C-alpha positions as CSV (number, residue, x, y, z in Angstrom):
1,X,167.4,117.1,56.9
2,X,167.3,121.1,55.9
3,X,168.4,123.1,52.9
4,X,168.5,126.9,52.6
5,X,166.7,128.6,50.6
6,X,167.3,130.8,47.9
7,X,166.3,134.7,48.9
8,X,167.8,134.3,52.3
9,X,171.4,135.3,52.5
10,X,174.4,133.8,54.1
11,X,174.7,134.0,58.4
12,X,170.8,135.1,58.7
13,X,167.7,133.4,59.1
14,X,164.1,134.3,58.4
15,X,160.9,134.0,60.7
16,X,157.6,135.2,60.3
17,X,155.3,137.2,62.7
18,X,154.1,134.0,64.7
19,X,157.5,133.1,65.1
20,X,159.2,136.2,66.1
21,X,156.8,136.8,69.0
22,X,157.3,133.7,70.7
23,X,160.8,134.3,70.4
24,X,160.8,137.7,71.1
25,X,163.4,138.6,68.4
26,X,162.3,141.6,66.2
27,X,163.6,141.9,62.6
28,X,167.9,142.9,62.7
29,X,168.3,141.1,66.0
30,X,171.0,139.2,66.4
31,X,170.4,135.4,67.6
32,X,172.7,132.5,68.7
33,X,171.4,129.0,67.2
34,X,172.9,125.7,67.3
35,X,171.3,122.8,65.3
36,X,169.4,120.1,67.3
37,X,170.2,116.9,68.0
38,X,167.0,114.1,68.7
39,X,167.3,111.9,71.2
40,X,165.9,108.1,70.4
41,X,162.4,107.3,70.5
42,X,161.1,111.1,69.4
43,X,158.1,109.9,67.7
44,X,155.2,111.5,69.1
45,X,152.0,109.5,70.4
46,X,150.0,112.2,70.7
47,X,149.7,115.3,69.7
48,X,146.2,118.3,70.8
49,X,145.7,121.5,68.1
50,X,143.5,124.4,69.4
51,X,142.3,126.0,66.3
52,X,141.7,129.3,65.4
53,X,141.5,131.8,62.2
54,X,144.8,133.4,61.5
55,X,142.7,136.8,61.4
56,X,139.7,136.8,63.2
57,X,137.0,136.3,61.6
58,X,132.7,138.4,62.8
59,X,130.2,135.9,61.7
60,X,131.9,132.8,60.4
61,X,131.4,129.1,61.2
62,X,133.3,127.0,59.7
63,X,133.3,122.7,59.7
64,X,136.5,121.5,60.1
65,X,137.1,117.3,58.7
66,X,139.3,116.3,61.3
67,X,140.1,113.2,59.3
68,X,141.1,115.0,56.4
69,X,142.6,117.8,58.0
70,X,144.8,115.3,60.1
71,X,146.2,113.8,57.0
72,X,146.5,117.1,55.2
73,X,149.3,118.6,58.9
74,X,151.1,115.2,58.1
75,X,151.5,115.2,55.1
76,X,152.7,118.9,55.5
77,X,154.2,118.7,59.0
78,X,155.4,114.7,58.7
79,X,159.1,114.9,60.4
80,X,159.2,118.3,61.5
81,X,159.1,119.2,65.9
82,X,156.1,119.9,67.2
83,X,156.7,121.5,71.1
84,X,154.0,122.7,73.4
85,X,152.8,126.1,73.7
86,X,153.9,126.1,69.6
87,X,152.0,128.6,67.1
88,X,152.3,127.3,63.6
89,X,149.9,129.3,60.8
90,X,148.9,126.7,57.6
91,X,146.6,127.0,54.8
92,X,143.3,124.8,54.3
93,X,141.1,125.5,51.9
94,X,141.8,128.7,50.5
95,X,141.4,130.2,54.5
96,X,144.3,130.9,56.7
97,X,144.9,129.3,60.0
98,X,146.9,128.4,63.6
99,X,147.1,125.9,65.3
100,X,148.6,126.1,69.2
101,X,150.1,122.8,70.0
102,X,148.6,121.9,73.4
103,X,149.8,118.5,74.2
104,X,152.2,116.7,72.9
105,X,153.3,113.4,74.1
106,X,155.5,110.7,73.1
107,X,155.3,107.5,73.0
108,X,155.9,105.7,76.3
109,X,155.9,108.5,77.3
110,X,154.1,108.7,81.4
111,X,154.1,112.0,82.1
112,X,153.9,115.2,80.7
113,X,155.9,118.7,80.8
114,X,155.9,122.4,80.2
115,X,157.9,121.6,77.2
116,X,157.0,118.2,75.6
117,X,158.2,117.8,71.4
118,X,158.7,115.9,69.5
119,X,158.4,114.5,65.9
120,X,154.5,114.7,64.0
121,X,154.7,110.7,62.4
122,X,152.3,109.1,60.6
123,X,151.3,107.2,63.7
124,X,150.6,109.9,65.8
125,X,146.9,110.7,66.9
126,X,146.2,114.3,66.4
127,X,143.6,116.0,69.0
128,X,141.6,118.7,67.4
129,X,139.9,121.8,69.8
130,X,138.9,124.9,68.1
131,X,139.7,128.0,70.4
132,X,136.8,129.2,72.2
133,X,135.0,131.8,70.3
134,X,136.7,131.0,67.2
135,X,133.1,129.6,65.4
136,X,135.7,126.5,64.4
137,X,133.6,123.5,64.8
138,X,135.7,120.3,64.4
139,X,133.8,117.6,62.4
140,X,134.4,113.5,62.4
141,X,136.7,113.7,65.8
142,X,137.3,110.2,65.9
143,X,140.3,110.3,68.4
144,X,140.5,113.3,70.9
145,X,138.0,113.1,74.3
146,X,135.3,115.7,73.8
147,X,136.5,118.6,76.6
148,X,139.4,120.6,77.7
149,X,138.3,119.7,81.3
150,X,141.6,117.4,82.0
151,X,144.7,119.2,81.0
152,X,146.6,117.5,83.2
153,X,147.2,113.7,82.9
154,X,146.6,113.0,86.5
155,X,143.1,113.1,88.4
156,X,145.2,113.0,92.5
157,X,142.6,114.9,94.7
158,X,145.4,114.7,97.5
159,X,148.1,117.1,95.0
160,X,144.6,119.3,95.2
161,X,145.1,119.8,98.5
162,X,141.5,117.4,99.3
163,X,140.9,115.0,101.9
164,X,138.4,112.7,103.2
165,X,136.6,112.6,100.0
166,X,137.4,109.5,97.7
167,X,134.1,108.5,97.8
168,X,132.0,111.5,97.0
169,X,134.2,112.9,94.6
170,X,135.0,109.3,93.0
171,X,130.7,109.5,92.7
172,X,130.7,112.8,90.9
173,X,133.5,112.3,88.4
174,X,131.9,109.1,87.0
175,X,128.1,111.1,87.4
176,X,129.0,113.9,85.5
177,X,132.6,113.6,84.1
178,X,133.2,110.5,83.0
179,X,130.8,110.9,79.4
180,X,133.1,114.4,78.9
181,X,135.8,111.8,79.2
182,X,135.1,110.2,75.6
183,X,134.8,111.6,72.3
184,X,131.3,113.6,71.0
185,X,130.7,110.6,68.6
186,X,130.9,108.3,71.1
187,X,128.5,110.0,74.1
188,X,126.5,110.3,70.6
189,X,126.0,106.6,70.2
190,X,125.3,106.0,73.7
191,X,122.3,108.5,72.9
192,X,122.5,110.1,76.4
193,X,123.0,113.7,77.4
194,X,125.8,115.1,79.6
195,X,125.1,115.6,83.1
196,X,123.7,119.2,83.2
197,X,124.6,120.1,86.8
198,X,126.0,118.6,90.6
199,X,124.3,119.7,93.1
200,X,126.2,119.5,96.6
201,X,124.2,120.1,99.6
202,X,125.0,120.2,103.3
203,X,125.1,123.3,106.1
204,X,124.7,126.3,106.8
205,X,122.0,127.2,103.0
206,X,120.6,130.1,101.8
207,X,117.5,129.9,99.1
208,X,116.8,132.9,97.0
209,X,113.3,133.3,95.5
210,X,112.3,135.6,92.5
211,X,108.7,136.2,91.2
212,X,107.0,136.5,88.2
213,X,104.0,135.7,88.1
214,X,103.0,139.4,87.6
215,X,105.2,139.5,84.3
216,X,103.3,136.0,83.5
217,X,99.8,137.4,84.2
218,X,100.9,140.8,81.6
219,X,102.0,138.2,78.7
220,X,99.0,136.1,78.8
221,X,96.2,138.4,79.0
222,X,97.5,141.9,80.0
223,X,97.2,145.1,77.4
224,X,99.6,143.4,74.9
225,X,98.8,139.9,75.9
226,X,100.6,137.6,73.5
227,X,97.8,135.6,71.3
228,X,100.4,133.5,69.3
229,X,101.8,132.1,71.6
230,X,101.0,128.8,73.5
231,X,102.3,128.9,76.7
232,X,103.3,125.5,78.7
233,X,104.3,125.1,82.0
234,X,105.9,122.1,83.8
235,X,105.6,121.9,87.6
236,X,105.8,119.3,90.1
237,X,104.4,121.5,93.0
238,X,101.2,123.2,91.7
239,X,100.0,124.0,95.4
240,X,102.6,126.1,94.9
241,X,101.9,128.3,91.7
242,X,99.9,131.1,92.1
243,X,96.1,130.9,91.8
244,X,95.5,133.9,89.4
245,X,97.7,131.9,86.8
246,X,95.7,128.4,87.4
247,X,92.3,130.8,86.0
248,X,90.9,130.4,83.0
249,X,91.9,132.9,80.1
250,X,96.0,131.8,81.7
251,X,96.7,128.2,82.3
252,X,93.1,127.1,82.0
253,X,94.2,123.3,80.5
254,X,95.3,121.6,83.3
255,X,96.4,117.8,83.2
256,X,97.5,115.6,85.4
257,X,100.9,113.4,83.8
258,X,100.5,110.3,86.1
259,X,103.3,107.7,86.6
260,X,104.1,105.5,83.5
261,X,102.9,101.4,84.2
262,X,105.2,99.0,83.7
263,X,104.4,98.7,79.6
264,X,105.4,102.7,79.4
265,X,108.3,102.0,81.7
266,X,109.6,99.9,79.0
267,X,108.9,102.4,76.1
268,X,110.8,105.2,78.0
269,X,113.7,102.6,78.6
270,X,113.8,101.3,75.3
271,X,113.8,104.8,74.1
272,X,117.0,105.6,75.9
273,X,118.6,102.4,74.9
274,X,117.5,102.5,71.2
275,X,120.8,104.2,70.1
276,X,123.3,102.3,72.4
277,X,121.8,98.7,71.0
278,X,122.1,100.4,67.2
279,X,125.9,100.7,67.9
280,X,126.5,97.7,69.7
281,X,126.6,99.5,72.8
282,X,124.0,97.0,74.8
283,X,125.0,93.6,76.6
284,X,123.0,90.6,75.2
285,X,122.2,90.1,79.3
286,X,119.9,92.9,79.3
287,X,116.1,92.3,79.4
288,X,115.1,95.1,80.1
289,X,110.9,93.8,80.5
290,X,112.9,92.2,83.7
291,X,114.5,95.8,84.3
292,X,110.5,97.8,83.5
293,X,109.1,95.8,86.4
294,X,111.8,95.8,88.8
295,X,111.3,99.7,88.3
296,X,107.9,100.5,89.2
297,X,107.0,104.0,90.3
298,X,110.2,105.3,88.6
299,X,109.3,108.5,86.2
300,X,109.6,109.2,82.9
301,X,113.1,111.4,83.7
302,X,114.3,108.9,86.8
303,X,113.7,105.9,84.1
304,X,116.5,108.6,82.1
305,X,118.7,108.9,85.3
306,X,119.3,105.3,86.0
307,X,120.7,104.8,82.0
308,X,122.9,107.5,82.9
309,X,124.0,106.2,85.6
310,X,124.3,102.6,84.1
311,X,126.6,104.0,81.6
312,X,128.5,106.2,83.8
313,X,130.0,102.6,84.8
314,X,129.8,101.2,82.0
315,X,132.2,104.1,80.6
316,X,134.0,104.3,84.5
317,X,135.9,100.9,83.5
318,X,137.1,102.6,80.7
319,X,139.0,105.3,82.6
320,X,142.2,105.0,84.3
321,X,142.6,107.4,87.4
322,X,146.0,107.5,87.4
323,X,146.1,108.6,83.8
324,X,143.6,110.0,81.7
325,X,145.4,110.5,78.8
326,X,145.5,106.9,77.9
327,X,143.5,106.1,74.8
328,X,140.1,104.9,75.1
329,X,139.2,101.3,74.0
330,X,135.2,102.6,72.5
331,X,135.1,99.4,70.6
332,X,134.7,97.4,73.9
333,X,132.1,99.5,76.1
334,X,129.8,97.4,77.3
335,X,126.5,98.7,79.3
336,X,125.7,95.0,80.9
337,X,123.0,94.1,83.4
338,X,124.9,94.4,86.5
339,X,125.2,98.0,85.3
340,X,121.7,98.3,85.7
341,X,121.2,96.8,88.8
342,X,123.7,99.1,90.4
343,X,122.0,101.8,88.8
344,X,119.0,101.2,90.5
345,X,120.3,100.7,93.7
346,X,121.5,104.9,92.7
347,X,118.8,105.8,91.4
348,X,115.6,105.7,94.1
349,X,112.1,107.3,92.5
350,X,111.0,109.6,94.9
351,X,107.3,108.1,95.0
352,X,109.7,104.6,96.5
353,X,109.9,102.8,99.6
354,X,111.1,104.5,102.2
355,X,113.1,101.4,102.6
356,X,116.3,102.9,104.8
357,X,113.6,104.0,106.8
358,X,111.6,101.3,107.5
359,X,115.1,98.8,108.1
360,X,115.6,101.0,110.9
361,X,112.6,100.5,112.3
362,X,113.8,96.5,112.7
363,X,117.7,96.8,112.8
364,X,117.4,93.7,115.0
365,X,115.8,92.0,111.7
366,X,112.7,89.6,112.7
367,X,113.2,86.4,114.9
368,X,110.6,83.6,115.6
369,X,109.1,84.6,118.5
370,X,105.4,82.6,119.2
371,X,102.1,82.3,117.9
372,X,101.8,85.4,118.8
373,X,103.3,87.5,116.7
374,X,103.6,85.1,113.9
375,X,99.5,85.0,113.7
376,X,99.2,88.8,113.4
377,X,101.9,88.7,110.7
378,X,100.3,86.3,108.7
379,X,97.5,88.3,108.9
380,X,99.2,91.2,108.1
381,X,100.6,90.1,104.9
382,X,96.2,88.5,103.8
383,X,95.7,92.4,103.9
384,X,98.5,93.2,101.5
385,X,97.3,90.4,100.0
386,X,93.6,92.1,100.1
387,X,94.7,95.3,99.1
388,X,96.0,93.6,95.5
389,X,93.2,92.0,94.2
390,X,90.2,93.4,95.8
391,X,88.4,95.9,94.2
392,X,85.6,96.2,97.5
393,X,88.0,97.5,99.2
394,X,90.6,99.2,97.8
395,X,91.7,101.1,101.4
396,X,92.7,98.6,104.1
397,X,93.4,100.0,107.9
398,X,95.1,97.7,110.2
399,X,96.0,98.5,113.8
400,X,98.8,97.2,116.0
401,X,98.3,98.5,119.4
402,X,100.5,97.0,122.8
403,X,103.2,97.7,124.9
404,X,105.7,99.5,124.9
405,X,108.3,97.8,122.6
406,X,106.7,95.2,121.7
407,X,107.5,95.3,119.0
408,X,105.0,97.3,117.0
409,X,106.7,98.9,114.6
410,X,109.3,96.8,113.9
411,X,106.3,94.4,112.2
412,X,104.8,96.7,110.4
413,X,108.1,98.2,108.7
414,X,108.2,94.4,108.5
415,X,104.4,94.0,106.4
416,X,106.1,97.1,104.6
417,X,108.8,95.6,103.4
418,X,107.6,92.3,102.3
419,X,104.7,93.3,100.3
420,X,107.5,94.4,97.6
421,X,104.8,97.5,97.3
422,X,106.2,100.3,95.3
423,X,105.4,103.0,97.6
424,X,105.8,102.2,101.6
425,X,106.4,105.5,103.7
426,X,106.7,106.1,107.3
427,X,104.9,108.6,109.4
428,X,107.0,109.5,112.4
429,X,106.5,112.6,115.4
430,X,110.5,112.4,115.1
431,X,110.5,113.3,111.9
432,X,108.7,116.1,112.6
433,X,110.1,117.7,115.5
434,X,109.4,121.0,115.3
435,X,106.4,121.0,112.8
436,X,103.7,123.8,114.2
437,X,100.6,121.6,113.6
438,X,99.5,122.8,110.4
439,X,103.0,122.3,109.6
440,X,102.2,118.2,110.1
441,X,99.1,118.4,108.5
442,X,100.3,119.1,105.5
443,X,103.2,117.3,105.4
444,X,100.9,113.8,106.2
445,X,98.6,114.7,103.6
446,X,101.1,115.2,101.1
447,X,102.0,111.5,101.9
448,X,98.8,110.3,101.6
449,X,98.1,112.7,97.8
450,X,102.1,110.9,96.9
451,X,100.6,107.2,98.0
452,X,97.2,108.1,95.8
453,X,99.8,108.3,92.7
454,X,100.2,104.5,93.0
455,X,99.1,101.9,92.4
456,X,99.5,99.8,95.4
457,X,100.8,101.9,98.8
458,X,101.6,101.6,102.5
459,X,101.3,104.1,104.8
460,X,102.6,103.5,108.7
461,X,101.8,106.3,110.7
462,X,103.7,105.5,114.1
463,X,102.9,106.2,118.0
464,X,99.5,108.3,116.9
465,X,100.1,109.4,119.9
466,X,102.8,111.5,119.8
467,X,102.0,112.4,116.2
468,X,98.3,113.7,117.9
469,X,100.2,115.3,120.6
470,X,98.5,114.4,123.1
471,X,99.4,113.8,126.9
472,X,97.3,112.1,128.9
473,X,97.6,114.9,131.9
474,X,95.8,118.1,132.0
475,X,94.3,119.4,129.1
476,X,95.7,118.7,125.2
477,X,97.7,121.4,124.0
478,X,100.8,121.8,121.9
479,X,104.1,121.0,124.1
480,X,107.3,119.7,121.2
481,X,110.1,119.2,123.7
482,X,107.6,117.4,125.7
483,X,106.9,115.3,123.0
484,X,110.0,114.1,122.3
485,X,111.2,112.9,125.6
486,X,108.3,111.4,126.3
487,X,106.9,107.7,125.5
488,X,103.5,108.0,125.6
489,X,100.8,105.1,126.5
490,X,100.4,101.9,124.1
491,X,96.5,101.2,124.7
492,X,93.9,100.8,123.1
493,X,91.7,103.5,125.7
494,X,93.1,106.6,124.4
495,X,92.8,105.3,120.7
496,X,89.0,104.9,122.5
497,X,88.2,107.9,123.9
498,X,89.2,109.6,121.0
499,X,87.7,108.1,118.8
500,X,89.7,106.6,116.3
501,X,89.3,103.6,116.5
502,X,86.4,102.5,114.4
503,X,88.4,103.7,111.6
504,X,90.6,101.2,111.1
505,X,89.3,97.9,109.2
506,X,91.4,95.6,112.1
507,X,93.0,95.6,115.1
508,X,95.5,93.2,116.4
509,X,97.1,93.3,120.1
510,X,100.8,92.6,120.0
511,X,101.8,91.3,123.1
512,X,104.4,90.6,125.8
513,X,106.9,87.5,125.7
514,X,106.4,84.5,127.4
515,X,108.5,82.9,128.3
516,X,108.6,80.1,125.2
517,X,108.6,82.7,123.4
518,X,111.4,84.3,125.3
519,X,113.0,81.3,125.0
520,X,113.1,80.6,120.8
521,X,114.5,84.3,120.9
522,X,117.5,83.4,123.3
523,X,118.1,80.6,120.9
524,X,117.9,82.3,117.6
525,X,121.0,85.0,119.2
526,X,122.4,82.1,120.6
527,X,124.4,84.1,123.4
528,X,123.8,81.3,126.4
529,X,125.1,78.7,127.1
530,X,122.4,75.9,126.4
531,X,121.8,74.9,130.2
532,X,121.5,78.6,131.1
533,X,119.0,79.1,128.5
534,X,115.2,77.9,130.6
535,X,116.5,79.7,133.7
536,X,116.9,83.3,131.7
537,X,113.5,82.2,129.7
538,X,111.9,82.6,133.1
539,X,113.0,85.4,133.9
540,X,112.5,87.3,131.3
541,X,108.7,85.9,130.9
542,X,106.2,89.2,130.3
543,X,108.7,91.3,128.5
544,X,108.4,93.3,125.4
545,X,111.3,92.4,122.8
546,X,112.7,95.6,122.7
547,X,113.1,95.6,126.0
548,X,114.7,91.6,126.1
549,X,117.1,92.8,123.4
550,X,118.9,95.8,125.6
551,X,119.0,93.3,128.6
552,X,121.0,91.2,126.6
553,X,123.2,93.5,125.0
554,X,123.7,95.0,128.3
555,X,124.8,91.4,129.8
556,X,126.9,90.8,126.2
557,X,128.8,93.9,127.7
558,X,130.7,91.3,130.1
559,X,131.3,92.1,134.4
560,X,134.2,94.4,133.3
561,X,133.4,95.4,129.2
562,X,134.9,94.4,125.8
563,X,133.5,90.9,126.0
564,X,130.5,91.9,122.8
565,X,132.3,91.2,120.0
566,X,133.4,87.7,121.3
567,X,130.3,87.1,122.9
568,X,128.7,87.3,119.4
569,X,131.1,85.5,117.1
570,X,130.4,83.0,119.4
571,X,133.6,82.3,121.2
572,X,131.7,82.7,124.4
573,X,128.8,82.9,126.5
574,X,126.9,85.7,129.0
575,X,127.5,84.7,132.5
576,X,123.8,83.9,134.2
577,X,124.4,85.4,136.8
578,X,125.9,88.7,135.8
579,X,122.7,89.0,133.3
580,X,120.3,88.2,136.5
581,X,122.8,90.9,138.2
582,X,121.5,93.4,134.9
583,X,117.7,92.1,134.6
584,X,118.0,93.3,138.5
585,X,118.3,96.2,138.2
586,X,116.3,97.3,135.7
587,X,113.1,95.8,137.6
588,X,114.5,97.9,140.7
589,X,115.0,100.7,138.5
């Protein structure tokens, strides 16, 4: 209910300058007005206000307590209509301010429109945001999101015209924006920092390099050197630094910061989770000692990344992508052990095991294919144990040699995976196609240098002949194209001829499969009738295991194709006559 002001005569209304600008009227203009009948349920649930000074002030920095300010505004503007876009002047502790209504959501409202309006009630949540470059800082804000990234309620990629990137955008949102949806005080209690950058990579790409060596040299020991400044430089590629910067009198003290051990990792994890624990955001099932043991070869930055990733999983559970304005229940945020386990899968150490590369070497897994292969695997695992416990032989080398397709790469990869070593890398010619000889040397040296930084390491040199660009006919030459096409010899004779056999501590011969070994593999695959196993195994006598898998896959397609799925599901079996037909084609050609 409103009453007339004594200073305003009948038939007139008084507007301040802000109201005249918004209504686009001037003093003395004639206007038509009508009474407004508010509908039912007209109370606002959420009101977002942007604050600025009524008159711009230079070098003014005021801190406004959000709780006190909300109490004052509710007291002064209770039951008044607030509309999106409305600007309202007000006085607070002797200073004149103006707030702009950025968002006004009614109770029960499911979508926002540009003309949202409603009554300011005692239950309305008020969110304060400082206008850009205003100098105002809002403190004690507990009812708002921490940024103005999301002005719209929905986060729908299809409406943005983006398709096929749902998984990528889900990861980007969780990693980079989920923490920004929560209020600053929640992020502060969690003890994390926002992700500061995102790298989206893919072809094509460009790069820019600026050298500042001369500027640094001038400041360090030039004519006008800065003698009262200690310059601390940090890099993970010391080999790329200009030698002029590393001479005495410049950056002369060189200290290598190694990867933290288990106790160091525990301390780092405790530091990054301390605030979570203090504010009861850490689930009781968290075992930092177990995490420290599982994060071998993680650097401090990577451990911080693991904590950030785990928190992003916890925060993401509280966010509804269909309604980003839904009130957030900060009390229910719990970072669990499962969040950290998921984070370990997402954040892998730079000096860790190349699990994906190793798994590609044994796509079909490892099966029992005879005593010879089992014996070699057991001996190789004994060498792994020797490296772990021996003080007199810190370096152990082993050579697996044998015919093509006998399973050497798969066995080496299995030893690397089963060793549980933190650093396992595979060097193969496939990863260096097109490299010059010097580039290959640099790549191999880098892998070995990185291995020295880990307590236990395994390096697998796959296809040594191709790494050395060996050609059996004629003199040695560097024909990179031929190296990508030819499968070179797998004989000890070559390694003996180039004097490499003596380099290896142990040499094991990986043989072809005998018929009894082939039968074990076929039994494991379960693709033949029991009555056909002996005949199939007999035909596969003295066959490399890799070729056996190829033959089985070809035969599983059936005479007309399309049978593989039923055969591998156990619903059908390979026809033995068709198998012999495939085998005769392979042997013939």
